[in-house]
N, C-alpha and C positions, 0 to 999 in steps of 0.2 A: 318586297318587291322581288320578283323572279325575272331573270334576264337569261334566255336561252340563245347562244351564239352557235350559228351553223357555219362552218368552214371546211376548206379542204387542208387547211395547214393549222392544225390546232397547237402545235409547238409555238407558233408566233405568238399566242396569248397568254402562255404559262406565267411568266414574268410579271406583266403588267397588272394581271387579274389576281396576283397572289402576294401581294405586298402593298403597304402604305394605307391609303383610306380604303380601298377595295377590300383589302383583306381584314381590316378592322370591321367593316360592315358585315362581311361574311361571318367572322368570329362571333360578333354580337347578335347573328341571327336576323339582322336588319334587311339583308340582301342575299339572295342565292343566285349565283352566276354559273350555269352550266354551259359547257363548250360541247358540241356534238361534232364529230368527225363525219362529214358527209360520205366520204368513201365506205363508212360502215353500212350505208343504206344503198349501195350500188349493187345491182343484179349482175353487173359485168364480173365474169371470174377474175379478171386482174384489177377489181376495185375502181375502174375508170370512172371519172366524173365528167369527162369533157369529150368533146367530138368536133369534126370539122364543120364549119358553117356552110349550110346550103347558100349556093350562089357563087362559091370559089373565092370568098374574102379571105385574106391572110389571118392567121391566128385561130386559136381553139375556144371553142364556147362550152360553158357550163350547161350539163345536160339537165333537163327537167326531171327525170323519173326520181333520182335521188334526193333532190330538193322537195318534191312533192310529197314522198313517202316519210322523209323526217318530219316535215310540218304537220303532215296529217296523224303521225304518230303522237306528237306532242299535244295537238288538238283534241287527241282522244282522252288525254289525261287531265286536261284543264283548259279554261276559256282565255284567250288572249286578247288584249286591248289594241295591239298593233303588230303587225309583221313588217319590219322595216328592212329595206334594202340598201346597202352602202353603194352609191354610185356617184360618179363626178357630175351628172347632170341632175342630180337630186335638189331638193330644196335645201338652200344653205343653212347648216346648223348654226344656231345662235343661244344666247342665254335664255331668252323666253321660251324656245323650244324646249331646252333643258329642264326649265322650271315646270313646263306643261308634262314632259313625259316623266318627271320624278313623282307625279302623282297617280301614275298608273300602277296596277297590279303585277301584270305579266305582260312581257313583251319578247318577241322574238328579233334577232338581228341577223340577216343573212349577209354574209361576206362574198361580195364579187370577186372574180378571179379571171384569169386568162383575158381573153377578148370581150367578155362579159357572159352574161347568162342568157339562155333561151328566152325571148321576149314574153312567151306565154307565161313564164313565171312572174314576170312584172305585170302582166295584164290580168291574172286570175288569182294569184297567191299573195302578192305583196300588198299591203295598204298604206305605206307610206315610204317615200324614197328621200333619202338624206345624203348631202354632200358636206364634207368639213372644208371644202376649199376648192378654188378652180385650178386644180392640178391633178395629175394622175398617178396613183400609186401601184405598186405589184399587185395588190389585192385589197379587200376591204377589212383586213384583220386590224390594222392600225387605227382606222376611223371606227371599227366596233368598240375597240378598247377606250378611244377618246369619248365616244357616246357614253359607254358604260361608267367611265370615271366622273364625267361631268354631271350626270344624273343622280348617281348613286350617294355622292357627296352632299346632295341636297336633301335627303332622307332625314327627318328628324332624329336625332340621336346618333347620327354616324360621326359628325364632327362634335368635338367636346363642347366648343363654343358655338353654338348655333347661329350667333349674331355674325360670326366671322364670315359665313357663307352669304349672308344677307348684304355684306359690305362688298362683296366682290366686285371687280370690274364688271360692266354690262347689266348689273341688277337693275339700275335706274337709267339705262342707256348712257351712262357715265363710266368713264375709266375711273379706276380707284386713284385716290389721292396718295401723296408720298407718304412713306411710313419710315420710322427711324427707331433706333434702340440705343443702349448704352454702348460707349461713353457719350455724354452730351457734347463734348468737345474732343475732337479727334485731329490733331494736327493743324488746330486752327478751324477746321471744318465743323461748324456748330448747327446743332438741331435748333429748328425755329423757337424762339422763345416762347410762343403761345402754346406749344405742347408742353412745356414745363411749368405752365402757369397753374395749372389745376382746375381752371375755369371750363367746366364741362359744355356750357352753351357756346363760349367763344371758341373753343377747340372744333366743336361740331360745326360752327359756321365756317370756320377756317378750311376744314377737310371738304366742305362742300364746295367752297369758292375755289380750292385747289383742283377738285375733281373736274368742276366745270372749265377751268382754265386749261387744264390738260386735255380735256376733251375737245375744246374748241381749236387748240393748237395742233393736236395729234390724230384725231378722228371726228372731224367736223360733219361727217355723214350721219355719225350717231344722233346728232341734234336735229335732224330734219323733222322728226316727228315731235 
């Protein structure tokens, strides 16, 4: 998989994209993540990528030219399955969407900034709009990192134990069950006996029951479907 991220603040992505699971995926050659500075595509002598909005509204708006030129240059090199725009009014990102995106070959993620982007970008260049929650951030760089992390970790071979990703929260519309490790007894706080029994079928049933109980208690909205 290749992910191209378009941003005016590439330095915000340096750390999250170059450690842990994402670094492992890149080192293994299973994912390629390329960050593009939109200022490099600006025809403005000061490398500006924003301007005042028509109509006099407060704030600045990302201009269309650098975004269009960057996307056009990338599309001349390869085909893209999605051009994603991170926006608070996009479709809410969830695990099923991450699963779906992880099956694609090439995607572009455009990070919003300032007051927003020239709406013609959303009308003519973007194929999918994603929000990571009902709140506003300074820009789309953190959402882009969240999206990249959540989909890359699902690529086969990225995580050593692939079953681990399949048992994560939300994969079956359920929260994950409790997990424990050694020591089995700490200050009298004991691990449930069933997990020490070695009985795989009973342990699997316990995990499902606990996942269901936690979901009913903490996130009943997940059980509507």
